C-alpha positions in Angstrom: 0.0 0.0 0.0 1.6 3.3 -1.0 1.1 6.7 0.6 -1.1 8.1 -2.2 -3.5 5.2 -1.9 -3.6 5.6 1.9 -4.4 9.3 1.8 -7.0 8.7 -0.9 -8.8 6.2 1.4 -8.3 7.8 4.8 -7.2 11.4 4.1 -10.6 13.0 4.8 -11.0 11.1 8.1 -7.5 12.2 9.2 -8.3 15.8 8.2 -11.6 15.7 10.2 -9.9 14.3 13.3 -7.2 17.0 13.0 -9.9 19.7 12.8 -11.8 18.3 15.8 -8.6 18.3 17.9 -7.8 21.8 16.9 -11.4 23.1 17.6 -11.3 21.4 21.0 -7.9 22.8 21.9 -8.8 26.4 20.8 -12.1 26.4 22.5 -10.5 25.2 25.8 -7.9 28.0 25.5 -10.5 30.6 24.8 -12.6 29.5 27.8 -9.6 29.7 30.1 -8.9 33.2 28.9 -12.5 34.3 29.4 -12.6 32.9 32.9 -9.4 34.7 33.8 -10.8 38.0 32.4 -14.0 37.5 34.4 -12.0 36.9 37.6 -9.8 40.0 36.9 -12.9 42.1 36.3 -14.5 40.9 39.5 -11.3 41.8 41.5 -11.2 45.3 40.0 -14.9 46.0 40.3 -14.8 47.8 43.7 -16.3 51.1 44.9 -14.4 54.0 43.3 -13.5 52.2 40.1 -14.5 54.0 36.9 -16.4 51.6 34.6 -18.0 51.4 31.2 -21.5 50.0 31.2 -22.9 48.0 28.3 -25.2 50.9 27.3 -22.1 53.1 26.7 -22.4 55.0 29.9 -19.3 55.8 32.0 -19.6 55.9 35.7 -18.1 55.2 39.1 -19.0 52.2 41.1 -20.6 53.2 44.4 -21.8 49.7 45.5 -21.1 46.3 44.0 -21.5 42.8 45.4 -19.2 40.4 43.5 -20.5 37.4 45.4 -24.2 37.9 44.6 -24.6 38.9 41.0 -28.4 39.1 41.3 -28.0 42.3 43.4 -27.9 45.5 41.3 -24.8 47.5 41.2 -25.0 51.2 42.1 -23.2 53.4 39.7 -22.7 57.2 39.9 -22.9 58.6 36.4 -22.8 62.3 37.5 -22.2 64.0 40.8 -25.2 63.1 42.9 -26.8 60.9 40.2 -26.7 57.2 41.2 -28.3 54.6 39.0 -29.0 50.9 39.7 -27.9 48.5 36.9 -27.6 44.8 36.7 -24.3 43.8 38.1 -23.3 42.1 34.9 -23.9 45.3 32.9 -20.4 46.4 33.8 -18.6 45.9 30.5 -15.1 46.8 31.5 -13.1 48.7 34.1 -11.7 51.9 32.7 -9.7 53.1 35.7 -9.3 50.8 38.7 -9.8 52.3 42.1 -6.6 53.6 43.6 -5.9 53.4 47.3 -8.7 50.9 47.7 -7.6 47.9 49.8 -8.6 44.6 48.3 -9.4 41.5 50.3 -6.0 39.9 49.3 -4.1 43.1 50.5 -6.0 43.0 53.8 -5.2 39.3 54.4 -1.5 40.0 53.6 -1.4 42.9 56.0 -3.0 40.8 58.7 -0.4 38.1 58.2 2.4 40.7 58.4 0.9 42.1 61.6 0.7 38.6 63.1 4.4 38.0 62.3 5.3 41.4 64.0 3.2 40.6 67.1 4.9 37.1 67.3 8.3 38.8 67.1 7.4 41.2 69.9 6.0 38.3 72.0 9.2 36.3 71.5 11.4 39.2 72.5 13.0 39.5 69.1 11.5 42.9 68.6 11.2 45.3 71.6 10.6 48.6 70.0 10.3 50.5 66.7 13.9 51.7 67.1 15.0 48.0 67.3 13.3 47.5 63.9 15.1 50.5 62.4 18.5 49.4 63.9 18.0 45.9 62.6 17.1 47.2 59.1 20.2 49.4 59.1 22.4 46.5 60.3 21.1 44.4 57.4 21.8 47.2 54.9 25.3 47.7 56.3 26.0 44.0 56.2 24.9 43.8 52.6 27.2 46.7 51.8 30.2 44.9 53.3 30.9 47.2 56.2 32.9 46.1 59.2 31.6 46.2 62.8 33.7 49.3 63.6 32.3 51.1 60.5 28.8 50.2 61.5 29.3 51.4 65.0 30.6 54.7 63.7 27.5 55.1 61.4 25.1 54.4 64.3 26.6 57.1 66.5 24.9 60.5 66.3 26.9 63.2 64.6 28.0 66.2 66.7 
């Protein structure tokens, strides 16, 4: 059996299988990208974020519940003019809110605070000046200074 005869008999089947595999792969990739975009939009949709609504209106989120999408979102389209829209009517985030603490940032800050409190409880940290002194010591050690040079740097200048 030669190659020409093989492709004449089975070529269309091989081509169809190849197309099905390609369609499956590309649809999975597109679905992953859409899911990532939706999650990113949900993280950025916080009060204070400027958004574009599906109707073409720009506004600022006043109230939004990312967990319960059945609740309407409150969007301020002009000073003092707040409208209620379906929470999925937010098309995209134009300018994310700045200075707004997300839940992830809050959890990270709580963990850092817990580590600091544990350091104080263990006696590793006794005051803020100890923190500063330790930070300077680390900086000097990294710079390759000797103990005498570090002692001179820590002394107040007259």
